[in-house]
VMD Tcl script that builds the backbone (N, CA, C; Angstrom):
set m [mol new atoms 498]
animate dup $m
set s [atomselect $m all]
$s set {name element resname resid chain x y z} {
  {N N UNK 1 A -38.142 -3.305 5.277}
  {CA C UNK 1 A -38.955 -3.968 6.878}
  {C C UNK 1 A -38.672 -5.213 5.508}
  {N N UNK 2 A -38.731 -6.246 6.456}
  {CA C UNK 2 A -38.716 -7.726 6.386}
  {C C UNK 2 A -39.952 -8.120 6.168}
  {N N UNK 3 A -40.633 -8.889 5.537}
  {CA C UNK 3 A -41.528 -9.848 5.086}
  {C C UNK 3 A -41.765 -10.637 5.864}
  {N N UNK 4 A -43.059 -11.047 6.686}
  {CA C UNK 4 A -43.364 -11.940 7.972}
  {C C UNK 4 A -43.250 -13.693 7.392}
  {N N UNK 5 A -44.195 -13.569 6.411}
  {CA C UNK 5 A -44.517 -14.696 6.056}
  {C C UNK 5 A -43.178 -15.387 4.539}
  {N N UNK 6 A -43.588 -16.643 4.960}
  {CA C UNK 6 A -43.010 -17.274 3.664}
  {C C UNK 6 A -43.447 -18.756 3.309}
  {N N UNK 7 A -43.452 -19.260 1.756}
  {CA C UNK 7 A -44.018 -20.371 1.650}
  {C C UNK 7 A -43.356 -21.374 2.657}
  {N N UNK 8 A -43.746 -22.330 2.870}
  {CA C UNK 8 A -43.121 -23.735 3.031}
  {C C UNK 8 A -42.721 -24.294 1.989}
  {N N UNK 9 A -42.026 -25.435 2.480}
  {CA C UNK 9 A -41.159 -26.021 1.576}
  {C C UNK 9 A -41.872 -27.265 0.981}
  {N N UNK 10 A -41.666 -28.193 -0.024}
  {CA C UNK 10 A -42.611 -29.135 -0.508}
  {C C UNK 10 A -42.234 -30.320 0.615}
  {N N UNK 11 A -41.363 -30.509 0.784}
  {CA C UNK 11 A -41.620 -31.218 2.501}
  {C C UNK 11 A -42.522 -31.432 3.451}
  {N N UNK 12 A -42.714 -30.304 3.313}
  {CA C UNK 12 A -43.799 -29.305 4.741}
  {C C UNK 12 A -44.801 -29.772 3.803}
  {N N UNK 13 A -45.464 -29.616 2.726}
  {CA C UNK 13 A -46.503 -29.576 2.214}
  {C C UNK 13 A -46.837 -31.111 1.966}
  {N N UNK 14 A -45.693 -32.080 1.867}
  {CA C UNK 14 A -45.900 -33.669 1.774}
  {C C UNK 14 A -46.527 -34.065 3.530}
  {N N UNK 15 A -45.822 -33.632 4.298}
  {CA C UNK 15 A -46.211 -33.943 5.361}
  {C C UNK 15 A -47.126 -33.423 6.070}
  {N N UNK 16 A -47.916 -31.685 5.337}
  {CA C UNK 16 A -49.517 -31.865 5.950}
  {C C UNK 16 A -50.248 -32.453 5.084}
  {N N UNK 17 A -50.093 -32.784 3.539}
  {CA C UNK 17 A -50.691 -33.871 2.645}
  {C C UNK 17 A -50.743 -35.460 4.125}
  {N N UNK 18 A -50.047 -35.826 4.416}
  {CA C UNK 18 A -50.028 -37.127 4.581}
  {C C UNK 18 A -50.711 -37.060 6.009}
  {N N UNK 19 A -50.692 -35.845 7.228}
  {CA C UNK 19 A -51.464 -35.444 8.355}
  {C C UNK 19 A -52.914 -35.360 7.838}
  {N N UNK 20 A -53.188 -34.621 7.072}
  {CA C UNK 20 A -54.634 -34.775 6.547}
  {C C UNK 20 A -55.726 -35.445 6.008}
  {N N UNK 21 A -54.690 -36.827 5.449}
  {CA C UNK 21 A -55.369 -38.303 4.522}
  {C C UNK 21 A -55.286 -38.577 5.707}
  {N N UNK 22 A -54.288 -39.081 6.643}
  {CA C UNK 22 A -54.464 -39.927 7.703}
  {C C UNK 22 A -55.170 -40.401 8.591}
  {N N UNK 23 A -55.866 -38.360 9.113}
  {CA C UNK 23 A -56.706 -38.428 10.244}
  {C C UNK 23 A -57.543 -37.530 9.960}
  {N N UNK 24 A -57.647 -36.576 8.561}
  {CA C UNK 24 A -58.937 -36.009 8.822}
  {C C UNK 24 A -59.504 -35.506 7.352}
  {N N UNK 25 A -60.143 -36.932 7.232}
  {CA C UNK 25 A -60.410 -37.382 5.566}
  {C C UNK 25 A -61.821 -36.097 5.327}
  {N N UNK 26 A -62.088 -36.102 6.608}
  {CA C UNK 26 A -63.643 -35.077 6.761}
  {C C UNK 26 A -63.002 -33.429 5.808}
  {N N UNK 27 A -61.842 -33.111 5.985}
  {CA C UNK 27 A -61.115 -32.400 5.291}
  {C C UNK 27 A -60.462 -32.402 4.133}
  {N N UNK 28 A -60.692 -33.350 3.019}
  {CA C UNK 28 A -60.103 -33.937 1.820}
  {C C UNK 28 A -60.367 -31.984 1.360}
  {N N UNK 29 A -61.699 -31.847 0.826}
  {CA C UNK 29 A -62.176 -30.660 0.421}
  {C C UNK 29 A -61.790 -29.257 1.167}
  {N N UNK 30 A -60.788 -29.287 1.557}
  {CA C UNK 30 A -60.790 -28.013 2.556}
  {C C UNK 30 A -59.656 -27.446 2.168}
  {N N UNK 31 A -59.164 -26.245 1.564}
  {CA C UNK 31 A -58.338 -25.204 1.206}
  {C C UNK 31 A -57.841 -24.853 2.189}
  {N N UNK 32 A -56.500 -25.495 2.117}
  {CA C UNK 32 A -55.919 -25.255 3.548}
  {C C UNK 32 A -53.817 -24.493 2.817}
  {N N UNK 33 A -53.916 -23.160 3.187}
  {CA C UNK 33 A -52.532 -22.841 2.539}
  {C C UNK 33 A -51.860 -22.925 3.657}
  {N N UNK 34 A -50.640 -23.050 3.719}
  {CA C UNK 34 A -49.308 -23.482 4.994}
  {C C UNK 34 A -48.381 -22.829 4.684}
  {N N UNK 35 A -48.064 -21.456 5.371}
  {CA C UNK 35 A -47.176 -20.416 5.524}
  {C C UNK 35 A -46.079 -20.565 6.840}
  {N N UNK 36 A -45.076 -20.269 6.752}
  {CA C UNK 36 A -43.427 -20.112 7.874}
  {C C UNK 36 A -43.816 -18.625 7.951}
  {N N UNK 37 A -43.332 -17.919 9.848}
  {CA C UNK 37 A -44.382 -17.397 10.044}
  {C C UNK 37 A -42.403 -16.996 10.548}
  {N N UNK 38 A -42.279 -15.680 10.424}
  {CA C UNK 38 A -40.876 -15.991 10.000}
  {C C UNK 38 A -40.322 -14.885 11.594}
  {N N UNK 39 A -41.669 -14.183 12.316}
  {CA C UNK 39 A -41.525 -13.935 13.661}
  {C C UNK 39 A -42.286 -14.364 14.571}
  {N N UNK 40 A -41.917 -14.056 16.183}
  {CA C UNK 40 A -42.147 -14.863 16.750}
  {C C UNK 40 A -43.367 -14.093 17.327}
  {N N UNK 41 A -44.428 -14.804 17.582}
  {CA C UNK 41 A -45.734 -14.332 18.004}
  {C C UNK 41 A -45.945 -14.822 19.358}
  {N N UNK 42 A -46.833 -14.541 20.301}
  {CA C UNK 42 A -46.869 -14.530 21.562}
  {C C UNK 42 A -48.063 -14.657 21.771}
  {N N UNK 43 A -49.017 -15.211 22.530}
  {CA C UNK 43 A -51.008 -15.298 22.808}
  {C C UNK 43 A -50.613 -15.797 23.997}
  {N N UNK 44 A -51.589 -15.336 25.120}
  {CA C UNK 44 A -51.778 -15.276 26.295}
  {C C UNK 44 A -50.291 -15.286 26.997}
  {N N UNK 45 A -49.324 -14.762 27.148}
  {CA C UNK 45 A -47.655 -15.293 27.455}
  {C C UNK 45 A -47.008 -15.913 26.829}
  {N N UNK 46 A -47.822 -17.098 25.899}
  {CA C UNK 46 A -47.252 -18.017 25.222}
  {C C UNK 46 A -46.345 -18.175 23.798}
  {N N UNK 47 A -45.703 -18.593 23.533}
  {CA C UNK 47 A -44.845 -18.512 22.475}
  {C C UNK 47 A -45.873 -19.876 21.864}
  {N N UNK 48 A -46.121 -18.934 19.782}
  {CA C UNK 48 A -47.468 -19.223 19.660}
  {C C UNK 48 A -46.951 -20.739 18.519}
  {N N UNK 49 A -46.324 -21.260 18.121}
  {CA C UNK 49 A -45.775 -22.609 17.531}
  {C C UNK 49 A -46.167 -23.141 15.718}
  {N N UNK 50 A -47.602 -22.685 16.061}
  {CA C UNK 50 A -48.560 -23.080 15.117}
  {C C UNK 50 A -49.761 -22.342 14.923}
  {N N UNK 51 A -50.917 -21.459 14.427}
  {CA C UNK 51 A -52.089 -20.824 14.261}
  {C C UNK 51 A -52.522 -21.246 12.550}
  {N N UNK 52 A -53.860 -21.583 13.006}
  {CA C UNK 52 A -54.690 -21.183 11.782}
  {C C UNK 52 A -55.912 -20.608 12.440}
  {N N UNK 53 A -55.943 -20.120 10.887}
  {CA C UNK 53 A -57.275 -18.697 10.529}
  {C C UNK 53 A -57.890 -18.937 9.915}
  {N N UNK 54 A -59.093 -19.023 9.541}
  {CA C UNK 54 A -60.288 -18.844 8.996}
  {C C UNK 54 A -60.394 -17.608 8.073}
  {N N UNK 55 A -60.080 -18.360 6.567}
  {CA C UNK 55 A -59.831 -17.097 5.482}
  {C C UNK 55 A -61.294 -16.209 5.547}
  {N N UNK 56 A -61.642 -14.602 5.587}
  {CA C UNK 56 A -61.961 -14.070 5.369}
  {C C UNK 56 A -62.226 -13.703 4.063}
  {N N UNK 57 A -62.970 -12.707 3.608}
  {CA C UNK 57 A -63.539 -12.721 2.163}
  {C C UNK 57 A -62.302 -12.388 1.036}
  {N N UNK 58 A -61.836 -11.105 2.125}
  {CA C UNK 58 A -60.651 -10.786 1.104}
  {C C UNK 58 A -59.373 -11.737 0.675}
  {N N UNK 59 A -59.388 -12.189 1.490}
  {CA C UNK 59 A -58.031 -13.417 1.974}
  {C C UNK 59 A -58.883 -13.937 0.481}
  {N N UNK 60 A -59.824 -14.669 1.425}
  {CA C UNK 60 A -60.205 -15.811 -0.356}
  {C C UNK 60 A -60.114 -14.864 -2.001}
  {N N UNK 61 A -60.059 -13.940 -1.782}
  {CA C UNK 61 A -59.989 -13.151 -3.216}
  {C C UNK 61 A -58.775 -13.159 -3.434}
  {N N UNK 62 A -57.813 -12.711 -2.141}
  {CA C UNK 62 A -56.104 -12.702 -2.812}
  {C C UNK 62 A -55.795 -13.674 -3.032}
  {N N UNK 63 A -56.293 -14.721 -2.673}
  {CA C UNK 63 A -55.727 -16.225 -2.577}
  {C C UNK 63 A -56.510 -17.188 -3.948}
  {N N UNK 64 A -57.009 -16.320 -4.579}
  {CA C UNK 64 A -57.619 -17.650 -6.078}
  {C C UNK 64 A -56.412 -17.244 -6.999}
  {N N UNK 65 A -56.098 -19.009 -6.498}
  {CA C UNK 65 A -55.472 -19.132 -8.060}
  {C C UNK 65 A -55.711 -20.036 -8.451}
  {N N UNK 66 A -55.054 -21.044 -9.336}
  {CA C UNK 66 A -55.364 -22.588 -9.796}
  {C C UNK 66 A -54.743 -23.412 -9.377}
  {N N UNK 67 A -54.988 -23.884 -7.561}
  {CA C UNK 67 A -54.813 -24.194 -6.607}
  {C C UNK 67 A -56.336 -24.193 -5.937}
  {N N UNK 68 A -56.452 -23.382 -6.001}
  {CA C UNK 68 A -57.863 -22.976 -5.034}
  {C C UNK 68 A -58.586 -21.589 -6.033}
  {N N UNK 69 A -59.455 -22.434 -6.839}
  {CA C UNK 69 A -60.056 -21.194 -7.493}
  {C C UNK 69 A -60.715 -20.542 -7.146}
  {N N UNK 70 A -61.910 -21.632 -6.129}
  {CA C UNK 70 A -62.297 -20.252 -4.819}
  {C C UNK 70 A -61.594 -19.117 -3.990}
  {N N UNK 71 A -60.309 -19.524 -3.800}
  {CA C UNK 71 A -60.126 -18.898 -2.952}
  {C C UNK 71 A -59.089 -19.995 -1.101}
  {N N UNK 72 A -58.955 -20.046 -0.761}
  {CA C UNK 72 A -58.445 -20.697 0.176}
  {C C UNK 72 A -59.603 -20.547 1.604}
  {N N UNK 73 A -59.815 -21.401 1.908}
  {CA C UNK 73 A -60.541 -21.721 3.596}
  {C C UNK 73 A -59.548 -21.193 4.822}
  {N N UNK 74 A -58.613 -21.687 4.552}
  {CA C UNK 74 A -57.722 -21.502 5.961}
  {C C UNK 74 A -56.489 -21.138 5.354}
  {N N UNK 75 A -55.645 -20.759 6.398}
  {CA C UNK 75 A -54.271 -20.278 6.336}
  {C C UNK 75 A -53.518 -21.091 7.675}
  {N N UNK 76 A -52.632 -21.568 7.804}
  {CA C UNK 76 A -51.912 -22.210 8.927}
  {C C UNK 76 A -50.606 -21.521 8.773}
  {N N UNK 77 A -50.035 -21.041 9.825}
  {CA C UNK 77 A -48.507 -20.384 9.653}
  {C C UNK 77 A -48.241 -21.463 10.907}
  {N N UNK 78 A -46.853 -21.452 10.212}
  {CA C UNK 78 A -45.922 -22.312 11.411}
  {C C UNK 78 A -44.700 -21.254 11.655}
  {N N UNK 79 A -44.590 -21.213 13.075}
  {CA C UNK 79 A -43.203 -20.651 13.407}
  {C C UNK 79 A -41.642 -21.350 13.049}
  {N N UNK 80 A -41.072 -20.914 11.976}
  {CA C UNK 80 A -39.934 -20.932 11.005}
  {C C UNK 80 A -38.921 -21.508 11.969}
  {N N UNK 81 A -38.712 -20.790 13.378}
  {CA C UNK 81 A -37.634 -21.567 14.124}
  {C C UNK 81 A -37.958 -22.596 14.632}
  {N N UNK 82 A -38.868 -22.341 15.063}
  {CA C UNK 82 A -39.854 -24.050 15.690}
  {C C UNK 82 A -39.584 -25.196 14.528}
  {N N UNK 83 A -39.818 -24.985 13.560}
  {CA C UNK 83 A -40.441 -26.155 12.248}
  {C C UNK 83 A -38.799 -26.723 12.373}
  {N N UNK 84 A -37.879 -25.293 12.488}
  {CA C UNK 84 A -36.153 -25.913 11.900}
  {C C UNK 84 A -35.542 -26.779 13.173}
  {N N UNK 85 A -36.240 -26.307 14.358}
  {CA C UNK 85 A -35.439 -27.440 15.094}
  {C C UNK 85 A -35.999 -27.861 16.128}
  {N N UNK 86 A -37.161 -29.009 15.541}
  {CA C UNK 86 A -37.808 -30.097 16.212}
  {C C UNK 86 A -37.760 -30.882 14.822}
  {N N UNK 87 A -38.189 -32.376 15.891}
  {CA C UNK 87 A -38.325 -33.557 15.251}
  {C C UNK 87 A -39.584 -33.598 14.192}
  {N N UNK 88 A -39.510 -34.695 13.046}
  {CA C UNK 88 A -40.801 -34.602 12.749}
  {C C UNK 88 A -42.101 -35.170 13.300}
  {N N UNK 89 A -41.931 -36.036 14.291}
  {CA C UNK 89 A -42.900 -36.032 14.851}
  {C C UNK 89 A -43.387 -35.301 15.739}
  {N N UNK 90 A -42.863 -33.943 16.250}
  {CA C UNK 90 A -43.194 -32.826 16.736}
  {C C UNK 90 A -44.387 -32.214 15.491}
  {N N UNK 91 A -43.370 -32.164 14.131}
  {CA C UNK 91 A -43.864 -31.259 13.275}
  {C C UNK 91 A -45.014 -31.774 13.538}
  {N N UNK 92 A -45.408 -33.185 12.782}
  {CA C UNK 92 A -46.577 -34.052 12.816}
  {C C UNK 92 A -47.896 -33.247 13.835}
  {N N UNK 93 A -46.966 -33.451 15.181}
  {CA C UNK 93 A -48.052 -32.968 16.172}
  {C C UNK 93 A -48.621 -31.609 16.152}
  {N N UNK 94 A -47.780 -30.798 15.399}
  {CA C UNK 94 A -48.349 -29.184 15.216}
  {C C UNK 94 A -49.173 -29.718 14.331}
  {N N UNK 95 A -48.971 -29.976 13.646}
  {CA C UNK 95 A -50.009 -29.856 11.922}
  {C C UNK 95 A -51.376 -30.324 12.647}
  {N N UNK 96 A -51.444 -31.527 13.227}
  {CA C UNK 96 A -52.281 -32.116 13.500}
  {C C UNK 96 A -53.351 -31.399 14.675}
  {N N UNK 97 A -52.797 -30.740 15.410}
  {CA C UNK 97 A -53.620 -30.143 16.811}
  {C C UNK 97 A -54.108 -28.898 15.597}
  {N N UNK 98 A -53.465 -28.581 15.008}
  {CA C UNK 98 A -53.591 -26.947 14.094}
  {C C UNK 98 A -55.559 -27.585 13.163}
  {N N UNK 99 A -54.966 -28.865 12.739}
  {CA C UNK 99 A -56.722 -29.546 11.777}
  {C C UNK 99 A -57.693 -29.532 12.449}
  {N N UNK 100 A -57.129 -30.198 13.826}
  {CA C UNK 100 A -58.125 -29.950 15.307}
  {C C UNK 100 A -59.202 -29.688 15.107}
  {N N UNK 101 A -58.823 -27.493 14.967}
  {CA C UNK 101 A -59.529 -26.472 15.038}
  {C C UNK 101 A -60.300 -26.484 13.853}
  {N N UNK 102 A -60.544 -27.605 12.901}
  {CA C UNK 102 A -61.350 -27.213 11.797}
  {C C UNK 102 A -62.723 -28.121 12.139}
  {N N UNK 103 A -63.994 -28.079 11.696}
  {CA C UNK 103 A -64.878 -28.902 12.162}
  {C C UNK 103 A -65.330 -28.659 10.719}
  {N N UNK 104 A -65.922 -29.998 10.681}
  {CA C UNK 104 A -66.931 -29.902 9.126}
  {C C UNK 104 A -68.296 -30.240 9.110}
  {N N UNK 105 A -69.199 -29.429 8.971}
  {CA C UNK 105 A -70.716 -29.565 9.005}
  {C C UNK 105 A -71.625 -29.746 7.637}
  {N N UNK 106 A -71.998 -31.000 7.173}
  {CA C UNK 106 A -72.247 -31.476 6.305}
  {C C UNK 106 A -73.471 -30.823 5.967}
  {N N UNK 107 A -74.480 -30.163 7.343}
  {CA C UNK 107 A -76.015 -29.268 6.885}
  {C C UNK 107 A -75.836 -27.725 6.757}
  {N N UNK 108 A -74.580 -27.507 6.753}
  {CA C UNK 108 A -74.351 -26.374 6.738}
  {C C UNK 108 A -74.415 -25.773 5.208}
  {N N UNK 109 A -75.171 -24.675 5.141}
  {CA C UNK 109 A -76.117 -24.189 4.019}
  {C C UNK 109 A -74.803 -23.444 2.874}
  {N N UNK 110 A -73.779 -22.801 3.793}
  {CA C UNK 110 A -72.923 -21.958 2.947}
  {C C UNK 110 A -71.162 -23.060 3.236}
  {N N UNK 111 A -70.563 -22.761 3.650}
  {CA C UNK 111 A -69.481 -23.025 4.122}
  {C C UNK 111 A -69.266 -24.411 5.396}
  {N N UNK 112 A -69.132 -25.463 4.651}
  {CA C UNK 112 A -69.090 -26.597 5.669}
  {C C UNK 112 A -68.169 -26.198 6.741}
  {N N UNK 113 A -66.988 -25.100 6.303}
  {CA C UNK 113 A -66.266 -25.593 7.950}
  {C C UNK 113 A -66.029 -24.507 8.426}
  {N N UNK 114 A -65.400 -25.106 9.746}
  {CA C UNK 114 A -65.773 -24.024 10.709}
  {C C UNK 114 A -64.290 -24.491 11.794}
  {N N UNK 115 A -64.298 -22.807 12.468}
  {CA C UNK 115 A -63.437 -22.994 13.112}
  {C C UNK 115 A -63.756 -23.282 15.007}
  {N N UNK 116 A -63.040 -24.240 15.677}
  {CA C UNK 116 A -63.725 -24.803 17.369}
  {C C UNK 116 A -62.485 -24.284 17.859}
  {N N UNK 117 A -62.566 -24.200 18.799}
  {CA C UNK 117 A -61.635 -24.253 20.128}
  {C C UNK 117 A -61.756 -25.173 20.689}
  {N N UNK 118 A -60.410 -25.537 21.542}
  {CA C UNK 118 A -60.034 -26.650 21.896}
  {C C UNK 118 A -60.950 -27.283 23.080}
  {N N UNK 119 A -61.010 -28.560 22.914}
  {CA C UNK 119 A -62.086 -29.316 24.185}
  {C C UNK 119 A -61.140 -29.007 25.347}
  {N N UNK 120 A -60.188 -28.759 25.966}
  {CA C UNK 120 A -59.734 -28.682 26.875}
  {C C UNK 120 A -58.765 -27.985 26.688}
  {N N UNK 121 A -57.195 -27.470 27.408}
  {CA C UNK 121 A -56.678 -26.857 27.332}
  {C C UNK 121 A -56.320 -27.707 25.790}
  {N N UNK 122 A -56.255 -28.549 25.074}
  {CA C UNK 122 A -56.013 -29.229 24.077}
  {C C UNK 122 A -56.754 -29.541 22.854}
  {N N UNK 123 A -56.874 -31.136 22.856}
  {CA C UNK 123 A -58.027 -31.708 22.305}
  {C C UNK 123 A -57.925 -33.266 23.178}
  {N N UNK 124 A -59.273 -33.724 23.088}
  {CA C UNK 124 A -59.228 -35.036 23.641}
  {C C UNK 124 A -58.383 -36.232 22.890}
  {N N UNK 125 A -58.530 -35.824 21.673}
  {CA C UNK 125 A -58.066 -36.699 20.636}
  {C C UNK 125 A -56.578 -36.576 20.769}
  {N N UNK 126 A -55.925 -35.730 20.924}
  {CA C UNK 126 A -54.734 -35.025 20.644}
  {C C UNK 126 A -54.156 -35.852 22.523}
  {N N UNK 127 A -54.847 -35.409 23.224}
  {CA C UNK 127 A -54.220 -36.140 24.373}
  {C C UNK 127 A -54.361 -37.077 24.422}
  {N N UNK 128 A -54.992 -38.370 24.028}
  {CA C UNK 128 A -54.872 -39.797 23.479}
  {C C UNK 128 A -53.633 -40.200 22.746}
  {N N UNK 129 A -53.561 -39.018 21.724}
  {CA C UNK 129 A -52.219 -39.930 21.043}
  {C C UNK 129 A -51.347 -39.863 21.224}
  {N N UNK 130 A -50.858 -38.230 22.579}
  {CA C UNK 130 A -49.605 -38.129 22.395}
  {C C UNK 130 A -49.443 -38.154 24.371}
  {N N UNK 131 A -50.009 -40.205 24.749}
  {CA C UNK 131 A -50.119 -40.254 26.137}
  {C C UNK 131 A -48.298 -40.773 26.256}
  {N N UNK 132 A -47.522 -41.197 25.625}
  {CA C UNK 132 A -45.943 -40.469 25.736}
  {C C UNK 132 A -45.736 -39.592 26.002}
  {N N UNK 133 A -46.045 -38.748 25.095}
  {CA C UNK 133 A -45.733 -37.158 25.344}
  {C C UNK 133 A -46.376 -36.327 26.037}
  {N N UNK 134 A -46.857 -36.098 26.706}
  {CA C UNK 134 A -48.046 -35.099 26.995}
  {C C UNK 134 A -47.989 -34.277 27.046}
  {N N UNK 135 A -46.597 -33.935 27.601}
  {CA C UNK 135 A -46.088 -32.368 27.690}
  {C C UNK 135 A -45.646 -31.427 26.395}
  {N N UNK 136 A -45.798 -32.429 25.215}
  {CA C UNK 136 A -45.197 -32.130 23.757}
  {C C UNK 136 A -45.437 -30.773 23.589}
  {N N UNK 137 A -45.960 -30.091 23.834}
  {CA C UNK 137 A -46.657 -28.630 23.439}
  {C C UNK 137 A -45.682 -27.650 24.545}
  {N N UNK 138 A -45.609 -28.004 25.984}
  {CA C UNK 138 A -44.377 -26.954 26.457}
  {C C UNK 138 A -43.128 -27.111 26.223}
  {N N UNK 139 A -42.871 -28.514 25.659}
  {CA C UNK 139 A -41.562 -29.078 25.555}
  {C C UNK 139 A -40.919 -27.931 23.948}
  {N N UNK 140 A -41.980 -28.001 23.306}
  {CA C UNK 140 A -41.478 -27.479 21.976}
  {C C UNK 140 A -41.615 -26.091 21.542}
  {N N UNK 141 A -42.495 -25.072 23.233}
  {CA C UNK 141 A -42.590 -24.066 23.012}
  {C C UNK 141 A -41.175 -23.049 23.761}
  {N N UNK 142 A -40.909 -24.024 24.835}
  {CA C UNK 142 A -39.533 -23.578 25.659}
  {C C UNK 142 A -38.682 -23.344 24.844}
  {N N UNK 143 A -38.419 -24.574 23.919}
  {CA C UNK 143 A -37.257 -24.810 22.605}
  {C C UNK 143 A -37.290 -23.201 21.866}
  {N N UNK 144 A -38.586 -23.521 21.463}
  {CA C UNK 144 A -38.344 -22.027 20.854}
  {C C UNK 144 A -38.182 -21.135 20.984}
  {N N UNK 145 A -39.158 -20.669 22.148}
  {CA C UNK 145 A -38.697 -19.459 23.524}
  {C C UNK 145 A -36.996 -18.885 23.278}
  {N N UNK 146 A -36.162 -20.793 24.030}
  {CA C UNK 146 A -34.765 -20.307 24.012}
  {C C UNK 146 A -33.961 -20.160 22.861}
  {N N UNK 147 A -34.558 -20.314 21.818}
  {CA C UNK 147 A -33.862 -20.137 20.423}
  {C C UNK 147 A -34.227 -18.822 20.501}
  {N N UNK 148 A -34.802 -18.037 20.749}
  {CA C UNK 148 A -35.496 -16.670 20.622}
  {C C UNK 148 A -34.415 -15.544 21.324}
  {N N UNK 149 A -34.826 -16.075 22.353}
  {CA C UNK 149 A -33.575 -15.388 23.641}
  {C C UNK 149 A -32.244 -15.760 23.205}
  {N N UNK 150 A -31.618 -16.715 22.820}
  {CA C UNK 150 A -30.496 -16.848 22.590}
  {C C UNK 150 A -30.024 -16.227 20.899}
  {N N UNK 151 A -30.761 -16.174 20.039}
  {CA C UNK 151 A -30.769 -14.735 19.106}
  {C C UNK 151 A -30.902 -13.293 19.544}
  {N N UNK 152 A -31.604 -13.110 20.750}
  {CA C UNK 152 A -31.920 -11.595 21.039}
  {C C UNK 152 A -30.458 -11.410 21.913}
  {N N UNK 153 A -29.568 -12.351 22.700}
  {CA C UNK 153 A -29.207 -12.248 23.276}
  {C C UNK 153 A -27.543 -11.846 22.486}
  {N N UNK 154 A -27.388 -12.516 21.697}
  {CA C UNK 154 A -26.213 -12.498 20.502}
  {C C UNK 154 A -26.601 -11.243 20.158}
  {N N UNK 155 A -27.700 -11.110 19.299}
  {CA C UNK 155 A -27.853 -9.078 18.782}
  {C C UNK 155 A -27.173 -8.175 19.782}
  {N N UNK 156 A -27.813 -8.138 21.045}
  {CA C UNK 156 A -27.014 -7.128 21.512}
  {C C UNK 156 A -25.865 -7.068 22.004}
  {N N UNK 157 A -25.168 -8.633 22.032}
  {CA C UNK 157 A -23.513 -8.540 22.573}
  {C C UNK 157 A -22.996 -8.551 21.314}
  {N N UNK 158 A -23.396 -8.378 20.386}
  {CA C UNK 158 A -22.833 -7.428 19.013}
  {C C UNK 158 A -22.921 -6.154 19.088}
  {N N UNK 159 A -24.272 -5.928 19.617}
  {CA C UNK 159 A -24.556 -4.427 19.588}
  {C C UNK 159 A -23.152 -4.020 20.011}
  {N N UNK 160 A -22.920 -4.324 21.569}
  {CA C UNK 160 A -22.132 -3.351 22.395}
  {C C UNK 160 A -20.988 -3.783 22.021}
  {N N UNK 161 A -19.935 -4.651 21.258}
  {CA C UNK 161 A -18.911 -5.354 20.548}
  {C C UNK 161 A -18.858 -4.030 19.676}
  {N N UNK 162 A -19.797 -4.009 18.990}
  {CA C UNK 162 A -20.007 -2.489 17.665}
  {C C UNK 162 A -20.005 -1.166 18.600}
  {N N UNK 163 A -20.159 -1.061 19.301}
  {CA C UNK 163 A -20.442 -0.224 19.928}
  {C C UNK 163 A -18.850 0.013 21.246}
  {N N UNK 164 A -18.371 -0.759 21.136}
  {CA C UNK 164 A -16.774 -0.986 21.780}
  {C C UNK 164 A -15.648 -0.122 20.984}
  {N N UNK 165 A -15.965 -0.883 19.814}
  {CA C UNK 165 A -14.879 -0.432 18.919}
  {C C UNK 165 A -15.022 0.888 17.979}
  {N N UNK 166 A -16.017 1.404 18.511}
  {CA C UNK 166 A -16.549 3.112 17.909}
  {C C UNK 166 A -15.251 3.767 19.544}
}
mol reanalyze $m
mol bondsrecalc $m
mol representation Tube
mol addrep $m
């Protein structure tokens, strides 16, 4: 059985740190793990190119290490096929979008980081920042879906050819 997730490359982490420091100063102390998702994920009939999850106590325990003494606060997963086929500009948009899901509540008694839903289908801030490419999410999702479909068709064709040889 294949493992679903793998660590991202250092170049992904460099981009993540850049996006976080440029746009999300309030998250400077948030411990966020970024992983590639190697399998297609859909939600509401749409392909998921990025996802952020708040770490529960078990995940926090399992992710304790030198970089995150108390474990990670959040896990971001990025669709690897998508990531490998889009531009750096789109990659930054995906990371920014996922980080918008985190809010910082300075008055919280325990963990000041919370997950928030979209203010609209996206976030108002992202709509403003992406005026030059307002449908970027649909474009990236369609590209990713097409890649998965092409791979599926290639596997089916390969099976047909193997069956014919028998």
